[in-house]
C-alpha positions, 0 to 999 in steps of 0.5 A, a space after each residue: 499499500 501506497 505510504 499516505 501523504 498524511 502520515 509522512 507530513 504529520 508529527 507523532 502525537 502521544 497515546 490518547 485515551 480519555 479518563 472515565 471514557 471507555 469501552 468493555 467487551 462483553 461478548 462474541 459471537 464471530 465478529 459481532 460484538 457485545 459490549 458497553 460504552 462507558 461516559 459522562 452521563 452513564 453506560 449505553 449497552 452495545 449494540 446500540 441504537 441513537 435517536 437522532 435530535 438533530 436541533 436538540 429534539 427527537 422530533 415528536 417525542 418527549 425525552 421521557 419518552 425516548 428513554 421509554 423507548 429504551 434509547 440511552 443515548 442520542 445524537 445532535 447535531 453541531 452544524 444546525 445547533 451552531 446556527 440556532 439556538 447557538 452554542 454560546 446560548 446553549 452553554 449559557 443554558 447549562 449544555 445540551 443535557 439540561 436544556 434537553 432534560 435528557 440526562 443520558 449520554 449525547 453524541 453530535 455529529 460534527 457538520 462535516 456530513 453539511 459539506 456534502 448537503 449543502 454542495 451548492 452553498 459552501 466552500 471547502 480549503 485547508 482550513 474548514 468549510 465556509 457554509 451559507 446558512 440554510 436559514 438566512 444565507 448568512 455566512 459562517 466558517 467551520 474548521 476542525 478547532 471550531 466544530 471541536 469547541 462548540 460540540 464542547 460548549 454542547 456538553 457532548 459525551 462524544 464529539 466527532 471528528 470534523 471531516 469531509 463527507 465524500 459524496 458518490 459516486 466518487 473517482 478514486 483521486 476525488 476520494 483520496 484527496 477528500 480522505 487525505 483532507 480529512 485525516 489532516 482535519 482529525 489531527 487537528 480535533 485531537 489537538 484541539 479536543 479538552 479531555 475530561 472525564 467521561 468525554 470522548 473523541 471519535 475519528 471517522 473512516 472515509 476513503 468512499 467505497 475502495 478498499 486501500 483508501 479505507 485502509 489507508 485511512 484507518 491507519 491514519 487514525 489508529 496513528 493520531 489515536 481516539 476514544 472510538 471510530 466511525 466509519 462514514 461516508 456510507 448511506 450517501 447512495 451506494 447501496 446496501 451490497 456496496 456498503 456491505 463491502 466497504 465494511 467487510 473491508 473496514 471493519 476488522 483493521 479498526 482498533 479492537 479495543 475501542 467503540 465502532 460507530 456507523 454513520 447514518 444506518 438504517 434500516 433494520 437489515 442494515 443494522 443487523 448486518 453491520 452488527 454481524 460484521 462487528 459495528 457497535 452504534 448506529 443512527 438514523 432518522 428513518 424511524 422517526 421520519 416513517 412515523 411522522 409519515 404514517 409507516 410502522 415498522 412491524 415485525 417482518 416489514 413494514 405497514 402504511 397506516 394511511 392506507 384504507 385497508 386500515 380503517 376497520 381493523 381492531 388490531 394492534 400494529 404489532 400483537 408482540 410490541 408494548 409500546 403505547 400505540 400497541 398497547 392503547 390503540 387499534 390500527 383504525 384508531 391510529 389511520 383515523 388520526 392520520 386521516 385527520 391530521 391528528 398530531 398524537 398519530 405522528 407521536 403514537 408511531 414515531 414512538 412505536 418505531 423507536 421502541 421496534 428499533 430498540 427491541 431489535 438491539 436488545 434481541 441482538 445484544 442478547 443473541 451475540 451473548 447467547 452465541 446465536 447471533 447466526 440464526 438471527 442473522 438469517 431469519 432477518 435476511 429472510 424476512 427482507 428477502 420477503 419484504 422485497 418480494 412483496 413490493 416487487 408482486 405489489 404486496 402491501 407493507 414491505 420496506 424492501 424499496 427503502 434504500 439505505 442511502 436514505 440513512 443520513 438524508 435527516 442530518 442534511 441542512 435542512 428544515 427538517 423535513 427534507 427541503 433545504 430552505 435559503 430564506 431572506 436575501 438568498 431567496 428560494 426554496 432549495 430542493 430536497 437531497 437526492 436520498 430525501 427523494 428516494 425516502 419520499 417515494 418509499 414512504 
């Protein structure tokens, strides 16, 4: 493998490990890991799914409701909170935990994904990224040092390195230049990060779908040293097969004693496949966005509660589910709520979907601990294949058409429903990202 220009031009940094922050491996089943992440605001049992609270809230959910689903850590976004209400204001209010009234750990995305989703509204150079706000057109400079400082002000338990999320498709040369810039930025984030007990810094592996670039990125990040490692630059349109091939080439290279995070993924089958490959942490907007558009995740697939066939159906969404929507309400009632445009319908379906995802993660943790993950993965693969077949045959309720590329769209620089808006002097309504269009069609 060709030596990395990053490695040859950067002075070695001292060993890195944040006090009070750590990963404990409790069990293995093949490459899959059952573990625990310790942070300043509590522990997270892994594999774990983090609900997305981009602007400091998980849409349509109270913090208590999020915790009741079984979620232990949530995600928020540096770019969005930098613009509204502002990092200084969040800090004055006691940080995100106090402002949100969320007692558990928080991971903050650094804003690098916005560099890709706002292609027409930003400029990238070695120093950082100059953004044009999607809210009012004002300009803001985000550098590795600034992104790290903002996440400190937000009081994030896990700070993500500032990176450039390489768009897909990208040539080898474009992907290499982008990845190497992200590695230089990662070193700057490491220097800028203020270590304190229970707070960690994660590096982000880039390199598009090129195995040699992914290997170079892992080597560069490992040489710098981080508390955890994320796999970025996926779920951006490459499709499931390429995503899994990239994970196969990347995950075995990551340090075994640190948590591993796959950013912006995804559907249940995506998560199952990634867990089998050794990933520990996930986030995605799909369950909450699906809840807002009337799609419920159930055993074996999904169903659209807006369909007229549910108007007289007295059954719960899922007879085995213990969420409030399933314990107390029928499909007919939920259909009625969506038919009338009642907010309660969105709240109940979002709660249900997040509960479904947390139950999935609990089942995967148990399967790993008990050494039966192969059987569980086979069952999910069969269910996903059946859902695709049902969709191809015109059957209702299959989620086989939900492309994994939709995973990170909700974290893009948008108004939260997928439509990027530029107000004020810039004018115009903007347009949905490609991933947003895919998800819009699927839902």
